[in-house]
C-alpha positions in Angstrom: 0.2 0.0 0.0 1.2 3.7 -0.8 1.9 5.9 2.4 -0.2 8.7 2.7 2.2 11.4 1.4 2.7 9.3 -1.9 -1.3 9.3 -2.0 -1.7 12.8 -1.2 1.1 13.7 -4.0 -1.2 12.1 -6.4 -4.0 13.5 -5.3 -2.7 17.0 -5.7 -1.3 16.3 -9.0 -4.3 14.6 -10.8 -6.2 18.2 -9.4 -3.6 20.2 -11.0 -3.6 18.4 -14.5 -7.4 18.3 -14.3 -7.2 22.4 -13.9 -4.8 22.7 -16.6 -7.0 20.4 -19.1 -10.1 22.4 -18.4 -7.9 25.9 -19.3 -7.8 23.6 -22.5 -4.3 26.1 -23.6 -2.3 25.1 -20.6 1.3 25.7 -22.0 2.4 22.3 -20.0 0.1 20.6 -22.5 1.2 22.3 -25.2 4.4 22.0 -25.1 4.7 18.4 -24.0 1.5 17.2 -26.7 2.7 19.1 -29.5 6.0 19.0 -32.2 8.3 21.7 -31.7 7.0 22.9 -35.3 3.2 23.0 -34.0 4.6 25.3 -30.8 7.1 27.7 -33.0 4.0 27.9 -35.1 1.8 29.2 -32.3 4.2 31.7 -30.7 5.0 32.9 -34.2 0.9 33.5 -34.7 1.0 35.4 -31.3 4.1 37.4 -32.5 6.2 36.8 -29.3 9.6 38.3 -28.7 11.1 34.8 -27.2 14.1 33.1 -29.1 13.9 29.5 -27.5 11.6 27.8 -24.5 13.8 25.2 -22.7 12.2 21.8 -22.3 12.4 22.2 -18.6 9.0 23.9 -17.6 8.7 24.4 -21.0 4.7 24.8 -20.2 5.3 27.9 -17.7 8.0 29.3 -20.4 5.6 28.8 -23.0 2.9 31.0 -21.3 5.5 34.3 -20.1 6.1 34.2 -24.3 2.8 34.8 -25.0 2.8 37.9 -22.6 6.1 38.5 -23.5 4.7 39.1 -26.8 3.0 42.5 -29.7 0.5 43.9 -27.2 -3.0 43.0 -28.4 -5.9 44.8 -27.9 -7.6 42.0 -25.6 -5.6 42.9 -22.8 -7.7 43.3 -20.0 -7.7 42.7 -16.4 -9.7 38.9 -16.9 -6.8 38.3 -19.4 -4.4 38.7 -16.3 -6.6 36.7 -13.9 -6.4 33.9 -16.5 -2.3 33.8 -17.0 -2.0 33.8 -13.4 -4.2 30.9 -12.7 -2.3 29.5 -16.1 1.3 30.2 -15.1 0.5 28.5 -11.7 -0.8 25.4 -13.4 2.3 25.0 -15.9 4.4 25.3 -13.4 2.8 22.8 -10.9 2.1 20.2 -13.6 5.7 21.1 -15.3 7.4 19.9 -11.8 5.7 16.8 -11.8 6.9 16.4 -15.6 10.5 17.2 -14.2 12.1 13.8 -15.1 11.4 13.5 -18.3 11.8 16.9 -19.5 15.1 17.0 -17.7 16.0 13.9 -19.9 14.6 15.3 -22.5 16.3 18.5 -22.7 19.6 16.9 -22.6 18.3 15.0 -26.0 17.4 17.7 -27.9 18.3 21.0 -26.1 16.0 24.1 -26.5 12.7 24.4 -28.6 14.2 27.0 -31.3 11.5 30.0 -31.9 13.1 32.1 -34.4 
C-alpha cells in the first residue's frame, strides 16, 4: 500500500492536471503534446519576442512567451487573472514532469522559436 504522503502527492498532481486540462490552453500540455514545429507556429502567430523555450518548465515558459509578445487589443484584467492561474497550473504540472523534461532537454536541447 502507498504511504499517506504518496497518495496525497498523487491526488494533488491529478488535481493540477485536471485544472490544466480545464484551461484548454495550458502551456505544459501544449509543449508536451505538440511537435516543436507546432509550438513554433503557435508562438509566431502570437508574435512573441522569445527566441527559444527550454524543455524544462517549458509550459511555464510558453505561457510567459505569450505574455512577452506584441500587445493585443484584448488585454484586460480578466486576461491577467487567466494568465495567473495558467502560470501556476503550468508550473505545478511542469514540476511533476521534471524527470521527463530534464531527459528531453539533455537529448534535444531547447525548442527554437525564431
